[in-house]
LUMLO-218422 format. One record per residue (C-alpha): residue number from 0; x, y, z. Coordinates in Angstrom, 1 decimal, always signed. Layout:
N
nr=NUM c1=X c2=Y c3=Z
...
//
This chain:
85
nr=0 c1=-10.6 c2=-0.1 c3=-4.3
nr=1 c1=-10.1 c2=+1.2 c3=-0.8
nr=2 c1=-6.5 c2=+1.7 c3=+0.3
nr=3 c1=-6.7 c2=-0.4 c3=+3.4
nr=4 c1=-8.3 c2=-3.3 c3=+1.4
nr=5 c1=-5.6 c2=-3.0 c3=-1.3
nr=6 c1=-2.8 c2=-3.2 c3=+1.3
nr=7 c1=-4.4 c2=-6.4 c3=+2.8
nr=8 c1=-5.2 c2=-8.2 c3=-0.5
nr=9 c1=-1.8 c2=-7.4 c3=-1.9
nr=10 c1=-0.2 c2=-8.7 c3=+1.3
nr=11 c1=+1.9 c2=-5.5 c3=+1.8
nr=12 c1=+0.3 c2=-5.4 c3=+5.2
nr=13 c1=-1.1 c2=-8.6 c3=+6.7
nr=14 c1=-4.3 c2=-7.4 c3=+8.4
nr=15 c1=-6.9 c2=-4.8 c3=+7.2
nr=16 c1=-7.2 c2=-3.4 c3=+10.8
nr=17 c1=-3.5 c2=-2.8 c3=+10.8
nr=18 c1=-3.6 c2=-1.3 c3=+7.4
nr=19 c1=-6.4 c2=+1.1 c3=+8.5
nr=20 c1=-4.3 c2=+2.0 c3=+11.6
nr=21 c1=-1.2 c2=+2.8 c3=+9.6
nr=22 c1=-3.3 c2=+5.0 c3=+7.2
nr=23 c1=-5.0 c2=+6.8 c3=+10.1
nr=24 c1=-1.5 c2=+7.7 c3=+11.5
nr=25 c1=-0.7 c2=+9.4 c3=+8.2
nr=26 c1=+2.1 c2=+7.0 c3=+7.2
nr=27 c1=+0.7 c2=+6.2 c3=+3.8
nr=28 c1=+0.8 c2=+8.5 c3=+0.8
nr=29 c1=-0.9 c2=+8.1 c3=-2.6
nr=30 c1=+0.8 c2=+10.1 c3=-5.4
nr=31 c1=+2.7 c2=+12.2 c3=-2.7
nr=32 c1=-0.5 c2=+13.1 c3=-0.8
nr=33 c1=-1.3 c2=+11.7 c3=+2.7
nr=34 c1=-4.1 c2=+9.2 c3=+2.3
nr=35 c1=-6.8 c2=+7.9 c3=+4.5
nr=36 c1=-7.9 c2=+4.2 c3=+4.7
nr=37 c1=-10.9 c2=+4.9 c3=+2.5
nr=38 c1=-8.9 c2=+6.6 c3=-0.3
nr=39 c1=-9.3 c2=+5.1 c3=-3.7
nr=40 c1=-6.4 c2=+3.2 c3=-5.3
nr=41 c1=-6.1 c2=+2.6 c3=-9.0
nr=42 c1=-3.6 c2=+1.2 c3=-11.5
nr=43 c1=-0.7 c2=+3.6 c3=-12.0
nr=44 c1=-0.9 c2=+5.1 c3=-8.5
nr=45 c1=+2.3 c2=+5.5 c3=-6.5
nr=46 c1=+2.1 c2=+4.4 c3=-2.8
nr=47 c1=+4.6 c2=+5.5 c3=-0.2
nr=48 c1=+4.5 c2=+3.7 c3=+3.1
nr=49 c1=+6.5 c2=+4.7 c3=+6.2
nr=50 c1=+7.2 c2=+1.4 c3=+8.1
nr=51 c1=+9.3 c2=+3.2 c3=+10.8
nr=52 c1=+12.7 c2=+1.9 c3=+9.9
nr=53 c1=+12.3 c2=+2.2 c3=+6.2
nr=54 c1=+10.1 c2=+4.0 c3=+3.6
nr=55 c1=+9.0 c2=+1.9 c3=+0.6
nr=56 c1=+7.6 c2=+3.3 c3=-2.6
nr=57 c1=+5.3 c2=+1.0 c3=-4.6
nr=58 c1=+3.7 c2=+1.3 c3=-8.0
nr=59 c1=+0.2 c2=-0.2 c3=-8.3
nr=60 c1=+0.2 c2=-2.6 c3=-11.3
nr=61 c1=-3.1 c2=-4.5 c3=-10.9
nr=62 c1=-6.2 c2=-4.2 c3=-8.6
nr=63 c1=-7.9 c2=-7.5 c3=-7.8
nr=64 c1=-10.8 c2=-8.0 c3=-5.4
nr=65 c1=-9.4 c2=-11.3 c3=-4.3
nr=66 c1=-5.9 c2=-12.6 c3=-4.9
nr=67 c1=-4.0 c2=-15.8 c3=-4.3
nr=68 c1=-0.5 c2=-15.6 c3=-2.9
nr=69 c1=+1.0 c2=-15.7 c3=-6.4
nr=70 c1=-1.5 c2=-13.1 c3=-7.8
nr=71 c1=-0.9 c2=-10.8 c3=-4.8
nr=72 c1=+2.7 c2=-10.2 c3=-5.8
nr=73 c1=+1.6 c2=-9.1 c3=-9.3
nr=74 c1=-0.5 c2=-6.2 c3=-7.8
nr=75 c1=+2.4 c2=-4.0 c3=-7.1
nr=76 c1=+6.1 c2=-3.3 c3=-8.0
nr=77 c1=+8.6 c2=-1.9 c3=-5.5
nr=78 c1=+10.1 c2=+1.2 c3=-7.0
nr=79 c1=+12.3 c2=+2.5 c3=-4.1
nr=80 c1=+13.3 c2=+1.5 c3=-0.6
nr=81 c1=+14.9 c2=+4.1 c3=+1.7
nr=82 c1=+16.3 c2=+3.1 c3=+5.1
nr=83 c1=+15.7 c2=+5.7 c3=+7.9
nr=84 c1=+18.2 c2=+6.0 c3=+10.7
//
């Protein structure tokens, strides 16, 4: 699945256009490599997202093409959260 679509469906980022913009700015890494919006995401990947005030590391647990609010939270697990000063 495309990275921007995964971020939207999992509700990590609310809108796909915003997810694409964040990816284009180089603020998202997949397995420690800077990723573009069209990069492929699969189960077991580690996503690192720079939200500005904090950096959050997620592990991809499931990949669904559509997900309800309850299912969306099953798609990832937060591994680490670092606050940036």
